[in-house]
C-alpha positions as CSV (number, residue, x, y, z in Angstrom):
1,M,0.0,0.0,0.0
2,G,1.9,3.0,-1.2
3,F,1.1,6.6,-1.8
4,Q,0.2,5.8,-5.4
5,E,-3.3,4.7,-4.3
6,Y,-4.0,8.2,-3.0
7,L,-2.7,9.9,-6.1
8,P,-6.2,10.1,-7.8
9,I,-7.6,11.7,-4.7
10,A,-4.8,14.2,-4.4
11,I,-5.3,15.1,-8.1
12,L,-9.0,15.5,-7.6
13,I,-8.4,17.8,-4.6
14,I,-5.9,19.9,-6.5
15,I,-8.1,20.2,-9.6
16,S,-11.2,21.1,-7.6
17,T,-9.3,23.7,-5.4
18,G,-7.8,25.2,-8.6
19,L,-11.2,25.4,-10.2
20,A,-12.7,27.0,-7.2
21,V,-10.0,29.6,-7.1
22,V,-10.3,30.4,-10.8
23,A,-14.1,30.7,-10.5
24,V,-13.9,33.1,-7.5
25,G,-11.1,35.1,-9.1
26,A,-13.0,35.4,-12.4
27,G,-16.1,36.6,-10.6
28,H,-14.0,39.2,-8.7
29,L,-12.1,40.4,-11.8
30,F,-14.9,40.5,-14.3
31,G,-18.0,41.0,-12.1
32,P,-19.9,44.3,-12.1
33,R,-19.0,46.8,-9.4
34,R,-21.5,49.6,-9.0
35,P,-21.3,50.6,-5.4
36,T,-23.9,53.1,-4.3
37,R,-24.7,54.6,-0.9
38,Q,-27.7,52.3,-0.5
39,K,-25.7,49.2,-1.4
40,T,-23.0,49.9,1.1
41,E,-25.5,50.3,3.9
42,P,-25.9,47.3,6.3
43,Y,-28.3,44.6,5.0
44,E,-28.1,46.2,1.5
45,S,-31.8,47.0,1.6
46,G,-31.5,50.7,2.1
47,M,-33.2,50.4,5.5
48,N,-31.5,51.8,8.6
49,P,-30.7,49.1,11.0
50,F,-32.3,49.3,14.4
51,G,-31.5,47.5,17.7
52,P,-28.4,45.5,18.4
53,G,-26.6,43.7,15.5
54,T,-26.9,40.4,17.4
55,R,-30.0,39.0,18.9
56,R,-30.3,36.1,21.3
57,M,-31.8,33.0,19.7
58,P,-33.7,30.4,21.7
59,I,-31.7,27.3,22.3
60,R,-34.5,25.3,20.7
61,F,-33.3,26.3,17.2
62,Y,-29.9,25.0,17.9
63,M,-31.1,21.8,19.5
64,V,-33.3,21.0,16.5
65,A,-30.4,21.7,14.1
66,V,-28.0,19.6,16.1
67,L,-30.4,16.7,16.3
68,F,-31.2,16.9,12.6
69,I,-27.5,16.7,11.7
70,L,-26.9,13.9,14.2
71,F,-29.7,11.7,13.0
72,D,-29.0,12.6,9.4
73,I,-25.4,11.6,9.6
74,E,-26.4,8.3,11.3
75,V,-28.9,7.5,8.6
76,V,-26.3,8.0,6.0
77,F,-24.6,4.8,7.3
78,F,-27.5,2.8,5.9
79,L,-26.4,3.2,2.3
80,P,-23.0,1.5,2.5
81,W,-24.5,-1.2,4.7
82,A,-27.3,-1.8,2.2
83,V,-24.7,-2.0,-0.7
84,V,-22.7,-4.8,1.0
85,F,-25.6,-6.4,2.9
86,K,-25.2,-9.8,1.2
87,D,-21.5,-10.0,1.9
88,L,-21.9,-9.2,5.6
89,G,-24.2,-12.1,6.3
90,I,-25.9,-12.5,9.7
91,A,-23.1,-10.7,11.6
92,G,-23.7,-7.5,9.5
93,L,-27.4,-7.8,10.2
94,I,-26.9,-8.1,14.0
95,E,-24.5,-5.1,14.0
96,M,-27.0,-3.0,12.1
97,V,-29.8,-4.0,14.5
98,I,-27.6,-2.8,17.4
99,F,-26.9,0.4,15.5
100,V,-30.6,1.0,14.9
101,A,-31.4,0.2,18.5
102,V,-28.9,2.8,19.7
103,L,-30.4,5.3,17.2
104,V,-33.9,4.6,18.4
105,V,-32.9,4.9,22.1
106,G,-31.4,8.3,21.3
107,F,-34.5,9.4,19.4
108,I,-36.8,8.3,22.2
109,Y,-34.6,10.2,24.7
110,A,-34.7,13.4,22.7
111,W,-38.4,13.0,22.2
112,N,-39.0,12.5,26.0
113,K,-36.8,15.5,26.8
114,G,-39.0,17.7,24.5
115,A,-36.1,18.5,22.2
116,L,-38.4,17.9,19.1
117,E,-41.2,20.1,20.3
118,W,-41.6,23.3,18.4
119,E,-43.3,26.1,20.4
């Protein structure tokens, strides 16, 4: 196992990074620039801002976002498992049942704590 196995990934990263730099640079060089007084105001809507620039957000928004990301990432593991399901046999099935059981326990815990309630 040498570094040659990682060469295609390195080439892909280099090409995609270069393409991103070229796209952002081209937009910066050739994009229209027509600054006006209203465009340089905060929020670019021409309205004068009022109140503080930062507002306190209820923790519920963050909890829902974190739980969504957590359960979404866990569900992503189903695809590779489904692809190699036949090769894994009964051991793979038992491991996935344990994984789903842990996922369900976490979901029930979040539900009982009221983390999924939207008020």
